[in-house]
VOVEX-369848 format. One record per residue (C-alpha): residue number from 1; residue in three letters; x, y, z. Coordinates in steps of 0.001 Angstrom, whole numbers. Layout:
N
+------+-------+---------+---------+---------+
: vonu : fimar :    east :   north :      up :
+------+-------+---------+---------+---------+
:  NUM :   ALA :       X :       Y :       Z :
...
+------+-------+---------+---------+---------+
This chain:
329
+------+-------+---------+---------+---------+
: vonu : fimar :    east :   north :      up :
+------+-------+---------+---------+---------+
:    1 :   MET :   64632 :  -40708 :   -9049 :
:    2 :   LEU :   62225 :  -38624 :   -6953 :
:    3 :   SER :   62827 :  -38369 :   -3231 :
:    4 :   PRO :   59973 :  -39371 :    -858 :
:    5 :   ILE :   59066 :  -35720 :    -189 :
:    6 :   HIS :   58987 :  -34906 :   -3921 :
:    7 :   ARG :   56854 :  -37971 :   -4617 :
:    8 :   TRP :   54428 :  -36845 :   -1900 :
:    9 :   LYS :   54253 :  -33319 :   -3369 :
:   10 :   ARG :   53610 :  -34708 :   -6836 :
:   11 :   MET :   50834 :  -36985 :   -5571 :
:   12 :   PHE :   49364 :  -34072 :   -3599 :
:   13 :   SER :   49314 :  -31917 :   -6750 :
:   14 :   ILE :   47659 :  -34642 :   -8821 :
:   15 :   MET :   45031 :  -35272 :   -6109 :
:   16 :   THR :   44131 :  -31573 :   -5974 :
:   17 :   ILE :   43966 :  -31112 :   -9757 :
:   18 :   GLU :   41853 :  -34240 :  -10240 :
:   19 :   ALA :   39473 :  -33152 :   -7482 :
:   20 :   VAL :   38914 :  -29759 :   -9098 :
:   21 :   TYR :   38421 :  -31017 :  -12620 :
:   22 :   ASP :   36105 :  -33783 :  -11426 :
:   23 :   HIS :   34030 :  -31018 :   -9742 :
:   24 :   VAL :   34317 :  -32786 :   -6399 :
:   25 :   MET :   35928 :  -29658 :   -5037 :
:   26 :   ASP :   34246 :  -26249 :   -5335 :
:   27 :   THR :   36734 :  -23702 :   -6682 :
:   28 :   ARG :   35425 :  -21258 :   -4082 :
:   29 :   MET :   37164 :  -23382 :   -1463 :
:   30 :   LEU :   40423 :  -22805 :   -3303 :
:   31 :   GLU :   39758 :  -19054 :   -3359 :
:   32 :   TYR :   39143 :  -19153 :     406 :
:   33 :   PHE :   42405 :  -21048 :     848 :
:   34 :   VAL :   44463 :  -18491 :   -1117 :
:   35 :   ALA :   42846 :  -15511 :     613 :
:   36 :   VAL :   43498 :  -16915 :    4095 :
:   37 :   ALA :   47057 :  -17892 :    3125 :
:   38 :   ASP :   47695 :  -14315 :    1940 :
:   39 :   GLU :   46001 :  -12473 :    4784 :
:   40 :   ARG :   46948 :  -14844 :    7628 :
:   41 :   ASN :   43651 :  -13840 :    9202 :
:   42 :   LEU :   40128 :  -15193 :    8700 :
:   43 :   THR :   38387 :  -11850 :    9210 :
:   44 :   ARG :   40551 :  -10036 :    6654 :
:   45 :   ALA :   40200 :  -12911 :    4183 :
:   46 :   ALA :   36412 :  -12872 :    4534 :
:   47 :   GLY :   36367 :   -9107 :    3983 :
:   48 :   ARG :   38512 :   -9457 :     877 :
:   49 :   LEU :   36096 :  -12048 :    -532 :
:   50 :   PHE :   32900 :  -10263 :     624 :
:   51 :   VAL :   31634 :  -13332 :    2467 :
:   52 :   ALA :   30965 :  -14191 :    6108 :
:   53 :   GLN :   33883 :  -15414 :    8210 :
:   54 :   SER :   31918 :  -18558 :    9056 :
:   55 :   THR :   31656 :  -19320 :    5330 :
:   56 :   VAL :   35426 :  -19124 :    4933 :
:   57 :   SER :   35990 :  -21311 :    7999 :
:   58 :   ALA :   33553 :  -23924 :    6714 :
:   59 :   GLY :   35188 :  -23845 :    3273 :
:   60 :   LEU :   38637 :  -24464 :    4743 :
:   61 :   ARG :   37362 :  -27397 :    6807 :
:   62 :   SER :   35742 :  -28887 :    3700 :
:   63 :   LEU :   38960 :  -28458 :    1697 :
:   64 :   GLU :   41047 :  -30136 :    4399 :
:   65 :   THR :   38528 :  -32990 :    4624 :
:   66 :   GLU :   38539 :  -33420 :     848 :
:   67 :   LEU :   42348 :  -33547 :     690 :
:   68 :   GLY :   42749 :  -35519 :    3895 :
:   69 :   VAL :   45408 :  -33223 :    5321 :
:   70 :   ARG :   45573 :  -30145 :    7559 :
:   71 :   LEU :   46603 :  -26999 :    5700 :
:   72 :   PHE :   46515 :  -24367 :    8459 :
:   73 :   ASP :   47330 :  -23979 :   12118 :
:   74 :   ARG :   44494 :  -21796 :   13414 :
:   75 :   ASP :   43953 :  -20035 :   16725 :
:   76 :   THR :   41718 :  -17177 :   17866 :
:   77 :   LYS :   44057 :  -14438 :   16590 :
:   78 :   SER :   46013 :  -15722 :   13618 :
:   79 :   VAL :   46341 :  -18393 :   10950 :
:   80 :   SER :   49603 :  -19900 :    9695 :
:   81 :   LEU :   50306 :  -22300 :    6853 :
:   82 :   LEU :   51411 :  -25812 :    7715 :
:   83 :   PRO :   53919 :  -27566 :    5388 :
:   84 :   ALA :   51120 :  -29117 :    3304 :
:   85 :   GLY :   49534 :  -25697 :    2850 :
:   86 :   GLN :   52859 :  -24170 :    1798 :
:   87 :   ASP :   53244 :  -26895 :    -849 :
:   88 :   LEU :   49685 :  -26432 :   -2089 :
:   89 :   LEU :   49647 :  -22612 :   -2339 :
:   90 :   PRO :   51611 :  -22127 :   -5607 :
:   91 :   ILE :   49702 :  -25019 :   -7201 :
:   92 :   VAL :   46335 :  -23480 :   -6346 :
:   93 :   ARG :   47425 :  -20013 :   -7520 :
:   94 :   ASP :   48360 :  -21480 :  -10907 :
:   95 :   MET :   45098 :  -23420 :  -11118 :
:   96 :   LEU :   42940 :  -20382 :  -10338 :
:   97 :   ASP :   44904 :  -18296 :  -12842 :
:   98 :   SER :   44357 :  -20992 :  -15484 :
:   99 :   LEU :   40622 :  -21081 :  -14766 :
:  100 :   ASP :   40441 :  -17267 :  -14995 :
:  101 :   THR :   42295 :  -17408 :  -18317 :
:  102 :   MET :   39887 :  -20057 :  -19636 :
:  103 :   ARG :   36838 :  -18013 :  -18640 :
:  104 :   SER :   38178 :  -14732 :  -20056 :
:  105 :   THR :   39241 :  -16409 :  -23320 :
:  106 :   ALA :   35740 :  -17840 :  -23734 :
:  107 :   ARG :   34118 :  -14449 :  -23025 :
:  108 :   GLU :   36427 :  -12681 :  -25465 :
:  109 :   ALA :   35660 :  -14993 :  -28370 :
:  110 :   GLY :   33980 :  -12786 :  -30955 :
:  111 :   SER :   33567 :   -9815 :  -28605 :
:  112 :   GLY :   37103 :   -8470 :  -28083 :
:  113 :   LEU :   39062 :   -8115 :  -24858 :
:  114 :   ARG :   37019 :   -8222 :  -21666 :
:  115 :   GLY :   37645 :   -8396 :  -17926 :
:  116 :   ARG :   39095 :   -6354 :  -15084 :
:  117 :   VAL :   42712 :   -5269 :  -14723 :
:  118 :   ARG :   43891 :   -3715 :  -11441 :
:  119 :   VAL :   46939 :   -1469 :  -11801 :
:  120 :   GLY :   48993 :    -186 :   -8875 :
:  121 :   THR :   50996 :    3002 :   -9180 :
:  122 :   PHE :   52612 :    5766 :   -7160 :
:  123 :   ALA :   50671 :    8853 :   -6234 :
:  124 :   ALA :   51528 :   11402 :   -8943 :
:  125 :   LEU :   53639 :    9192 :  -11203 :
:  126 :   ARG :   54829 :   11736 :  -13772 :
:  127 :   VAL :   57599 :    9959 :  -15618 :
:  128 :   PHE :   55301 :    9381 :  -18600 :
:  129 :   ASP :   51744 :   10140 :  -19699 :
:  130 :   LEU :   49903 :    7462 :  -17728 :
:  131 :   PRO :   46440 :    9081 :  -18105 :
:  132 :   GLY :   46946 :    9342 :  -21860 :
:  133 :   VAL :   47975 :    5686 :  -22199 :
:  134 :   LEU :   45015 :    4493 :  -20105 :
:  135 :   GLY :   42614 :    6754 :  -22035 :
:  136 :   ARG :   43720 :    5362 :  -25396 :
:  137 :   PHE :   43527 :    1798 :  -24074 :
:  138 :   ARG :   39980 :    2383 :  -22857 :
:  139 :   LEU :   38909 :    3629 :  -26302 :
:  140 :   GLU :   40480 :     619 :  -28017 :
:  141 :   HIS :   39189 :   -1936 :  -25499 :
:  142 :   PRO :   35939 :    -667 :  -23929 :
:  143 :   GLY :   35187 :   -4132 :  -22544 :
:  144 :   VAL :   38180 :   -3988 :  -20181 :
:  145 :   ASP :   37564 :   -2412 :  -16775 :
:  146 :   VAL :   40860 :    -794 :  -15710 :
:  147 :   GLN :   41086 :      98 :  -12013 :
:  148 :   LEU :   43989 :    2336 :  -10924 :
:  149 :   VAL :   45019 :    2258 :   -7249 :
:  150 :   THR :   47873 :    3604 :   -5105 :
:  151 :   SER :   49510 :    2442 :   -1888 :
:  152 :   ALA :   50321 :    4555 :    1156 :
:  153 :   THR :   53544 :    2550 :    1529 :
:  154 :   GLY :   54720 :    2997 :   -2049 :
:  155 :   SER :   56546 :     175 :   -3807 :
:  156 :   THR :   56625 :   -1953 :    -647 :
:  157 :   GLY :   52835 :   -2014 :    -434 :
:  158 :   LEU :   52348 :   -2402 :   -4183 :
:  159 :   ILE :   54597 :   -5462 :   -4328 :
:  160 :   ASP :   52736 :   -7010 :   -1387 :
:  161 :   ASP :   49399 :   -6371 :   -3134 :
:  162 :   LEU :   50753 :   -7896 :   -6344 :
:  163 :   VAL :   52040 :  -11041 :   -4626 :
:  164 :   LYS :   48740 :  -11484 :   -2762 :
:  165 :   GLY :   46666 :  -11125 :   -5917 :
:  166 :   ARG :   45070 :   -7778 :   -5079 :
:  167 :   LEU :   46724 :   -6258 :   -8166 :
:  168 :   ASP :   47410 :   -7543 :  -11680 :
:  169 :   LEU :   50048 :   -4966 :  -12698 :
:  170 :   ALA :   52071 :   -2482 :  -10673 :
:  171 :   PHE :   54735 :     148 :  -11179 :
:  172 :   VAL :   57378 :    -520 :   -8530 :
:  173 :   ALA :   60795 :     917 :   -7700 :
:  174 :   LEU :   62139 :   -1992 :   -5659 :
:  175 :   PRO :   63309 :   -5503 :   -6598 :
:  176 :   VAL :   60427 :   -7972 :   -6907 :
:  177 :   PRO :   60299 :  -11440 :   -5304 :
:  178 :   ALA :   60568 :  -14723 :   -7181 :
:  179 :   GLY :   57493 :  -15550 :   -9207 :
:  180 :   VAL :   56785 :  -11918 :  -10158 :
:  181 :   ALA :   57901 :  -10790 :  -13619 :
:  182 :   ALA :   59164 :   -7212 :  -13936 :
:  183 :   GLU :   60631 :   -5104 :  -16736 :
:  184 :   ALA :   62360 :   -1755 :  -16223 :
:  185 :   VAL :   60488 :    1107 :  -17890 :
:  186 :   VAL :   62152 :    4197 :  -16357 :
:  187 :   ARG :   65697 :    4894 :  -15135 :
:  188 :   ARG :   66796 :    8138 :  -13482 :
:  189 :   PRO :   69884 :    9171 :  -11495 :
:  190 :   PHE :   69630 :   10452 :   -7933 :
:  191 :   VAL :   70475 :   14124 :   -7385 :
:  192 :   ALA :   70772 :   16492 :   -4437 :
:  193 :   VAL :   68146 :   19247 :   -4207 :
:  194 :   VAL :   68758 :   22362 :   -2076 :
:  195 :   PRO :   67055 :   25770 :   -1799 :
:  196 :   GLU :   68353 :   28334 :   -4294 :
:  197 :   ALA :   69642 :   30578 :   -1499 :
:  198 :   HIS :   71337 :   27749 :     403 :
:  199 :   ALA :   75091 :   27932 :    1030 :
:  200 :   LEU :   75541 :   24623 :    -838 :
:  201 :   ALA :   73652 :   25796 :   -3927 :
:  202 :   THR :   76829 :   27047 :   -5643 :
:  203 :   ARG :   78612 :   23679 :   -5415 :
:  204 :   ARG :   79196 :   21743 :   -8646 :
:  205 :   THR :   78609 :   18402 :   -6866 :
:  206 :   LEU :   77466 :   17352 :   -3400 :
:  207 :   SER :   78102 :   14267 :   -1274 :
:  208 :   PHE :   76037 :   12669 :    1475 :
:  209 :   ALA :   78642 :   13934 :    3936 :
:  210 :   ASP :   78046 :   17510 :    2706 :
:  211 :   LEU :   74321 :   17140 :    3463 :
:  212 :   ALA :   74633 :   15150 :    6690 :
:  213 :   GLY :   74140 :   18065 :    9087 :
:  214 :   GLU :   71119 :   19531 :    7241 :
:  215 :   ASP :   67409 :   19061 :    7823 :
:  216 :   TRP :   65945 :   16774 :    5171 :
:  217 :   VAL :   62725 :   16394 :    3179 :
:  218 :   ASP :   61749 :   12933 :    1887 :
:  219 :   VAL :   58797 :   10746 :     958 :
:  220 :   LEU :   57189 :    8276 :    3348 :
:  221 :   PRO :   58819 :    4989 :    4402 :
:  222 :   GLY :   58203 :    2135 :    1980 :
:  223 :   PHE :   58679 :    4157 :   -1204 :
:  224 :   GLY :   61467 :    2761 :   -3388 :
:  225 :   ASN :   63559 :    5935 :   -3521 :
:  226 :   ARG :   63307 :    6356 :     279 :
:  227 :   VAL :   64425 :    2744 :     778 :
:  228 :   GLN :   67456 :    3345 :   -1470 :
:  229 :   VAL :   68483 :    6586 :     235 :
:  230 :   ASP :   68048 :    5119 :    3730 :
:  231 :   ALA :   70248 :    2164 :    2755 :
:  232 :   ARG :   72931 :    4432 :    1308 :
:  233 :   LEU :   72960 :    6628 :    4423 :
:  234 :   ARG :   73392 :    3554 :    6620 :
:  235 :   GLU :   76402 :    2584 :    4516 :
:  236 :   GLU :   77870 :    6036 :    5161 :
:  237 :   GLY :   77065 :    5850 :    8872 :
:  238 :   ILE :   74911 :    8975 :    8626 :
:  239 :   THR :   71822 :    9574 :   10760 :
:  240 :   ARG :   69755 :   12403 :    9302 :
:  241 :   ARG :   67018 :   14576 :   10746 :
:  242 :   LEU :   63815 :   14563 :    8701 :
:  243 :   SER :   61936 :   17829 :    8974 :
:  244 :   ALA :   59183 :   16776 :    6534 :
:  245 :   GLU :   57861 :   13486 :    5149 :
:  246 :   VAL :   55598 :   14035 :    2140 :
:  247 :   ALA :   53148 :   11761 :     334 :
:  248 :   ASP :   54711 :   11806 :   -3148 :
:  249 :   LEU :   57861 :   12801 :   -5027 :
:  250 :   PRO :   56447 :   15952 :   -6703 :
:  251 :   SER :   55791 :   17441 :   -3243 :
:  252 :   VAL :   59486 :   17315 :   -2300 :
:  253 :   GLY :   60483 :   20281 :   -4498 :
:  254 :   PRO :   58122 :   22897 :   -2985 :
:  255 :   PHE :   59162 :   21949 :     558 :
:  256 :   VAL :   62843 :   22230 :    -331 :
:  257 :   ALA :   62223 :   25566 :   -2104 :
:  258 :   ALA :   60516 :   26848 :    1061 :
:  259 :   GLY :   63683 :   26156 :    3062 :
:  260 :   ILE :   62263 :   23209 :    5045 :
:  261 :   GLY :   65257 :   21015 :    4215 :
:  262 :   VAL :   67423 :   19410 :    1540 :
:  263 :   ALA :   66729 :   16205 :    -347 :
:  264 :   VAL :   68287 :   13396 :   -2369 :
:  265 :   VAL :   65718 :   12149 :   -4863 :
:  266 :   PRO :   65457 :   10770 :   -8409 :
:  267 :   ASP :   65891 :   13447 :  -11049 :
:  268 :   VAL :   62188 :   13613 :  -11911 :
:  269 :   ILE :   60759 :   16383 :   -9740 :
:  270 :   GLY :   59921 :   19977 :  -10560 :
:  271 :   ALA :   62576 :   22259 :   -9103 :
:  272 :   VAL :   61205 :   25815 :   -9093 :
:  273 :   GLY :   63036 :   27698 :   -6337 :
:  274 :   CYS :   65559 :   24864 :   -5946 :
:  275 :   ARG :   69036 :   24074 :   -7141 :
:  276 :   VAL :   69549 :   20526 :   -8463 :
:  277 :   VAL :   73138 :   19361 :   -7931 :
:  278 :   PRO :   74730 :   16086 :   -9128 :
:  279 :   LEU :   75827 :   13639 :   -6433 :
:  280 :   SER :   79534 :   12934 :   -6140 :
:  281 :   ASP :   78867 :    9709 :   -4228 :
:  282 :   ARG :   78017 :    6590 :   -6172 :
:  283 :   MET :   74320 :    5805 :   -6012 :
:  284 :   PRO :   72415 :    3161 :   -8006 :
:  285 :   GLU :   69832 :    4568 :  -10397 :
:  286 :   TRP :   66186 :    4830 :   -9451 :
:  287 :   VAL :   64563 :    2154 :  -11596 :
:  288 :   VAL :   60803 :    1946 :  -12080 :
:  289 :   SER :   59632 :   -1433 :  -13363 :
:  290 :   LEU :   56274 :   -2660 :  -14573 :
:  291 :   ALA :   55605 :   -5833 :  -12587 :
:  292 :   VAL :   53046 :   -8501 :  -13493 :
:  293 :   ARG :   51527 :  -10874 :  -10958 :
:  294 :   ARG :   52284 :  -14567 :  -11258 :
:  295 :   GLY :   50484 :  -15985 :  -14287 :
:  296 :   GLY :   48990 :  -12593 :  -15138 :
:  297 :   GLU :   50123 :  -12305 :  -18737 :
:  298 :   ARG :   48262 :  -15503 :  -19615 :
:  299 :   ARG :   45140 :  -13325 :  -19445 :
:  300 :   HIS :   44794 :  -11374 :  -22673 :
:  301 :   ALA :   43502 :   -8147 :  -21092 :
:  302 :   ILE :   46419 :   -7980 :  -18638 :
:  303 :   ALA :   48953 :   -8736 :  -21378 :
:  304 :   ALA :   47486 :   -6077 :  -23690 :
:  305 :   LEU :   47498 :   -3383 :  -21027 :
:  306 :   ALA :   51028 :   -4297 :  -19944 :
:  307 :   GLU :   52226 :   -3881 :  -23539 :
:  308 :   ALA :   50441 :    -511 :  -23838 :
:  309 :   LEU :   52074 :     729 :  -20634 :
:  310 :   ARG :   55533 :    -443 :  -21728 :
:  311 :   SER :   55099 :    1285 :  -25099 :
:  312 :   GLY :   53926 :    4501 :  -23437 :
:  313 :   SER :   56898 :    4592 :  -21086 :
:  314 :   ALA :   59331 :    3811 :  -23924 :
:  315 :   GLU :   57902 :    6690 :  -25966 :
:  316 :   ALA :   58376 :    9052 :  -23025 :
:  317 :   GLY :   61958 :    7851 :  -22600 :
:  318 :   ARG :   62704 :    8838 :  -26201 :
:  319 :   SER :   61407 :   12386 :  -25687 :
:  320 :   ASP :   63789 :   15261 :  -25027 :
:  321 :   ASP :   62946 :   15755 :  -21358 :
:  322 :   GLY :   62344 :   12044 :  -20544 :
:  323 :   GLY :   59143 :   12938 :  -18703 :
:  324 :   ARG :   60852 :   15387 :  -16336 :
:  325 :   SER :   59648 :   18878 :  -15562 :
:  326 :   ASN :   60862 :   21770 :  -17708 :
:  327 :   ALA :   60948 :   24015 :  -14646 :
:  328 :   PRO :   64118 :   26040 :  -13888 :
:  329 :   ARG :   66678 :   23864 :  -12194 :
+------+-------+---------+---------+---------+
């Protein structure tokens, strides 16, 4: 037997669905609701939707009037979801995804795949031939507009964009939250990287303790590999000195080779002028997953591109070098 709160949620869901399908409620109001819930700010939500802030405010008031319940607590600086809004958000996301799927399915009938797919990735992802996969997909499905974007905060930012609906697919190297589907496509061990002339370059293995007193090179905060290394150093009680923070993994090698510092990174970077040494400390693998936004694979274009990307990464994994550089190590 349903509890009172579950009965209320069920009635709330039915009221919302009936209102939409009876065309009493404009679906734009639902889009305003999701955007404001994601951004927690009316100005940012309006910018995301390319409408005036007053239009978003009016749409929210109309939605609350239609449903007979307040969804947000609003003040001059911020917006926060009230309990009713928290209950409604996943329902509305599913409804909008279903409507998008219906529209795209109708457009595709007799004309092949169509629509837009937004893909998030790292700057300079080189673990497989991403340009080649996207190029072949474009030739096979010219009606699909594929937009490739990066995030300055790496996997952290990409996951946030995926959850908030700004992306449809994303390559991420961190665990994803509930409601986001993800499948591992690349696995690499972490290794130590030191300059060829460094005193530690002759060692067969290196530990975090061996590297503790050195200057370090790493990527920016928010990237999955940086998050993993920072966590492991905290476990060891080590505070390191970063002499350089670079924008992508391929840039780590040249800085290490120049003597700027040492690094612990996934075994995917070019290592000219460096010595790559196995870690003696236990360290979980660097795992890159292809994540799909909630409900995304119900849209045929997203599902097709996701399958192409998985196949491309699997093919690279079967190659001799696994997508890594053939540079001297």
